[in-house]
ROMARVEX-429323 format. One line per 4 residues: number of its first residue (from 1); for each residue x, y, z negated of C-alpha. Coordinates in steps of 0.001 Angstrom, whole numbers. Each point is the difference from the previous one (the first is absolute). Example, Ala and Ser with C-alpha at 12.3 -4.5 7.8 and 13.67 -1.06 7.14 Angstrom:
BEGIN
1) 12300 -4500 -7800 ~ 1370 3440 660 $
***
This chain:
BEGIN
1) 119913 87732 -101255 ~ -3003 -2260 -499 ~ -2416 1799 2314 ~ -54 2976 2374 $
5) -3317 1645 851 ~ -614 1968 3187 ~ -3193 2030 51 ~ -1776 3303 188 $
9) 1520 2489 -2437 ~ -3211 1679 -1103 ~ -706 2237 -2972 ~ -3308 -1208 -1484 $
13) -2480 2640 -1193 ~ -2726 -1608 -2145 ~ -3420 1656 -415 ~ -3360 -1146 -1368 $
17) -3025 535 2274 ~ -3644 -1047 214 ~ -1666 -1959 2795 ~ -1446 3204 1430 $
21) 3499 1366 657 ~ 785 -3026 2181 ~ -3303 265 1860 ~ 338 3747 543 $
25) 3469 -466 1484 ~ -920 -3099 2079 ~ 2464 -2240 -1836 ~ -398 -3788 -102 $
29) 445 -1195 -3560 ~ 2973 -2282 -802 ~ 1807 666 3281 ~ 2991 2073 1053 $
33) -488 2799 2524 ~ 2828 1848 1718 ~ -507 3772 -53 ~ 1942 3103 968 $
37) 1465 2576 -2359 ~ -2932 2431 347 ~ -2573 -2677 -845 ~ 2116 -1052 -2988 $
41) 46 3562 -1346 ~ -3734 495 644 ~ -941 -3162 -1905 ~ 2312 849 -2869 $
45) -1216 3601 -335 ~ -3149 -1004 -1943 ~ 1555 -2687 -2182 ~ 1784 -269 -3325 $
49) 3268 -1946 141 ~ 208 -2762 -2629 ~ 3548 -1135 759 ~ 2776 354 2592 $
53) 2463 -2864 479 ~ 2539 -1408 2494 ~ -2122 -2513 1864 ~ -436 -2051 3117 $
57) -1071 -3630 -96 ~ 3379 -1752 132 ~ 1591 2690 -2189 ~ -2602 -836 -2675 $
61) 989 -3673 255 ~ 3709 834 -169 ~ -504 2115 -3147 ~ -1941 -2897 -1560 $
65) 2877 -2362 819 ~ 2466 2459 -1539 ~ -2088 201 -3173 ~ 225 -3793 -211 $
69) 3791 265 -36 ~ 858 -723 3643 ~ 2708 1888 1900 ~ -1909 1759 2772 $
73) 369 2528 2808 ~ -2327 1971 2243 ~ 195 1675 3407 ~ -2641 2589 839 $
77) 195 3225 1986 ~ -559 3347 -1742 ~ 904 3553 927 ~ 2364 2227 -1977 $
81) -2886 1907 -1609 ~ -1593 282 -3444 ~ -2113 -3166 353 ~ 2968 -1874 1468 $
85) 2099 843 -3048 ~ -2857 -1005 -2320 ~ -276 -3278 1859 ~ 3708 -813 -334 $
89) 77 1029 -3666 ~ -3062 -2146 -738 ~ 1609 -3141 1428 ~ 3358 595 -1667 $
93) -1765 398 -3346 ~ -1311 -3562 512 ~ 3519 -1366 717 ~ -723 -466 3702 $
97) 3045 466 2245 ~ -1269 2480 2587 ~ 1876 -865 3197 ~ -982 2983 2119 $
101) 1831 3316 330 ~ -2649 2657 477 ~ 462 2887 2413 ~ -2166 2812 1301 $
105) -2562 -1528 2363 ~ -2479 1523 2447 ~ -2838 -1345 -2145 ~ -354 222 -3804 $
109) 98 -2913 -2455 ~ -3143 -2143 207 ~ -2760 50 -2577 ~ -3048 -2122 -752 $
113) -3198 1231 -1604 ~ -1370 -2887 -2077 ~ -3686 545 -746 ~ -1294 -2071 -2930 $
117) -3763 -490 -222 ~ -1874 -919 -3229 ~ -13 -3699 1036 ~ 3856 118 -116 $
121) 359 -500 3754 ~ 2615 2152 1715 ~ -285 1664 3392 ~ 3219 1297 1497 $
125) 554 2933 2339 ~ 3594 -18 1164 ~ 2016 2729 1651 ~ 3022 -1998 1090 $
129) 2216 2997 703 ~ 3526 -1162 733 ~ -540 -3389 -1710 ~ -1448 -1510 3172 $
133) 2982 1165 2075 ~ 2427 -2588 -1372 ~ 2338 -1404 2645 ~ 2796 -2521 395 $
137) 2642 2615 -912 ~ -1564 139 -3490 ~ 720 -3718 -537 ~ 3480 -975 -1191 $
141) 814 -3592 986 ~ 2287 -591 -2993 ~ -2799 1050 -2399 ~ -2319 -2513 1685 $
145) 2559 -2806 -127 ~ 736 670 -3675 ~ -3623 -670 -1019 ~ -1417 -3472 -627 $
149) -3384 1152 1352 ~ -1030 2941 2192 ~ -3571 1119 -735 ~ -1776 1872 2817 $
153) -3185 2034 -58 ~ -2710 -531 2642 ~ -1075 3637 -336 ~ 3384 1024 1420 $
157) -172 -2140 3126 ~ -645 1868 3227 ~ 1170 -134 3589 ~ 3181 1924 804 $
161) 2493 1049 -2671 ~ -1566 -1835 -3001 ~ -88 -3235 2030 ~ 3731 379 735 $
165) 628 472 -3728 ~ -2030 -3145 -783 ~ 1832 -2024 2660 ~ 3412 1066 -1311 $
169) -1010 -885 -3575 ~ -1549 -3352 928 ~ 2910 -1054 2209 ~ 2523 604 -2798 $
173) -1976 -1248 -3025 ~ 669 -3101 -2057 ~ -3740 -379 -610 ~ -2891 2270 1032 $
177) -3251 717 -1851 ~ -2728 2332 1219 ~ -3332 1317 -1214 ~ -2778 380 2586 $
181) -967 3087 -2038 ~ -3537 894 1095 ~ -2943 -1304 2040 ~ 48 2934 2441 $
185) 3768 -447 330 ~ -505 -3648 1005 ~ -2716 933 2489 ~ 2207 2663 1608 $
189) 3025 -2306 374 ~ -1571 -3473 97 ~ 1964 -1456 2909 ~ 3341 1245 -1354 $
193) -750 -1061 -3586 ~ -994 -3478 1166 ~ 3326 -275 1836 ~ 1876 1072 -3154 $
197) -1913 -2410 -2245 ~ 500 -2943 2349 ~ 3605 553 1007 ~ 1908 2547 -2092 $
201) -1105 -11 -3652 ~ 793 -2410 -2836 ~ -2495 1357 -2564 ~ -3287 1736 877 $
205) -2264 1876 -2427 ~ -3611 664 984 ~ -3389 360 -1590 ~ -2885 -2144 1174 $
209) -1495 2623 2330 ~ 3339 749 1653 ~ 869 -3587 830 ~ -3538 -786 1204 $
213) 303 2946 2378 ~ 3477 -1097 1100 ~ -1302 -3372 1219 ~ -3402 1335 1182 $
217) -2028 -2224 -2310 ~ -2653 292 -2705 ~ 856 -3399 -1512 ~ 2565 -297 -2785 $
221) 479 -3670 965 ~ 1420 1292 3293 ~ 2446 2143 -1993 ~ 1177 -3027 -1983 $
225) 437 -2107 3151 ~ 1796 2816 1836 ~ 2358 549 -2933 ~ 734 -3696 -507 $
229) 956 -413 3644 ~ 2503 2869 -226 ~ 2007 -1754 -2740 ~ 992 3364 -1465 $
233) -708 1637 -3334 ~ -3406 1674 496 ~ -1289 1731 -3139 ~ -3625 1152 -105 $
237) -1732 2095 -2649 ~ -3773 -502 -294 ~ -1125 2481 -2649 ~ -2169 -1641 -2648 $
241) 625 -3392 1677 ~ 3687 170 -926 ~ 2990 -599 2249 ~ 1388 -2788 2151 $
245) 3390 -969 1442 ~ 117 -2306 3026 ~ 3130 -1627 1401 ~ -597 -3003 2234 $
249) -1923 -2604 -2007 ~ 618 1845 -3270 ~ -3092 2053 -862 ~ 126 1531 -3473 $
253) -2575 2231 -1675 ~ -10 2306 -3002 ~ -3170 1322 -1622 ~ -568 3710 -541 $
257) 184 1200 -3591 ~ -3411 505 -1590 ~ -1500 2691 -2255 ~ 2191 2822 1300 $
261) -1072 3624 -307 ~ 848 1333 3444 ~ 959 3672 258 ~ 1629 253 3435 $
265) 793 -2604 2663 ~ 2902 2057 1401 ~ 3095 -2162 291 ~ -1699 -3315 -820 $
269) 1375 -1704 3117 ~ 3366 1756 -309 ~ 552 -1196 -3578 ~ -1277 -3472 844 $
273) 2719 -171 2683 ~ 2563 1243 -2538 ~ -904 -2752 -2471 ~ -25 -2709 2645 $
277) 3336 1077 1505 ~ 1503 217 -3495 ~ -911 -3645 -404 ~ 1490 -1018 3342 $
281) 3222 1950 -653 ~ 402 -1507 -3457 ~ -697 -3616 972 ~ -3501 -261 -1477 $
285) -2323 -2619 1457 ~ -2600 1247 2486 ~ -2719 -470 -2625 ~ 1994 2060 -2531 $
289) 631 2662 2656 ~ -3736 254 701 ~ -636 326 -3730 ~ 2600 2781 -305 $
293) -1573 1851 2907 ~ -3436 -346 -1574 ~ 1327 1199 -3350 ~ 1463 3185 1507 $
297) -3014 787 2188 ~ -2279 -480 -3033 ~ 2098 2472 -2008 ~ 103 2687 2682 $
301) -3761 143 603 ~ -574 834 -3668 ~ 1752 3367 400 ~ 15 2934 2418 $
305) 2694 -171 2660 ~ 2405 -2632 1279 ~ 2634 26 -2759 ~ -85 -2421 -2934 $
***
């Protein structure tokens, strides 16, 4: 297996909203907020569903890698319920080896309400359900060892059981990549993420805001210096300014594609990671890997949802 993803198994529910809906419900645009099941149902009650799909950040990347012809697997916790079955079926349809045997859990399968505003930004309200309860018993060491790269999701990291799952995966991986996932996620777990980035990870994906927050700086020059000193593969997306990969003294940039009609930014970072990792797994140069990531992220933002 080329790559094994471990992340939140979340069923994405995509809806179009106006700015007023966000304001009325005290939601910060372009961020992810954790909510309970009641709040999820209340928000959804006044909305029209555009699309429902097996989601989660790393799962989106893994599907993208599968669509590019890579042999992939995914571990994510669902319950033995209707959404859990939909989730498993959705991944299998994309030729993803789903390496989790679902059973009846105390909490239902997780779901994420993705609210798309007219400017194509997406605001996420996530009911984690059983997805956030992943533990070390859900991680099979032989599956980890059989993958060239293990790809972890920052959203999933938390003290307790998820941390044990991460530790087991990291300690048995050939190579470890991780996405920092979200600005609020970085701010909640800054000390732990910094420890992972410095000492445990081989490849790190972050956007500009996330990595600035991680190192408590407002200067991108500080980000470059920090990343160069690590001598690891640090990959940073910068929106319209393109993307950058830093590894020691090697600092490579790739421009963003121009004249794109953006419909929905959902999955832009996830598909960028898929393209970049595809390059790394298939012996592309770093520059070519950046270009592949940019190509995929440019494609995904021209359609609704996180599936090319």
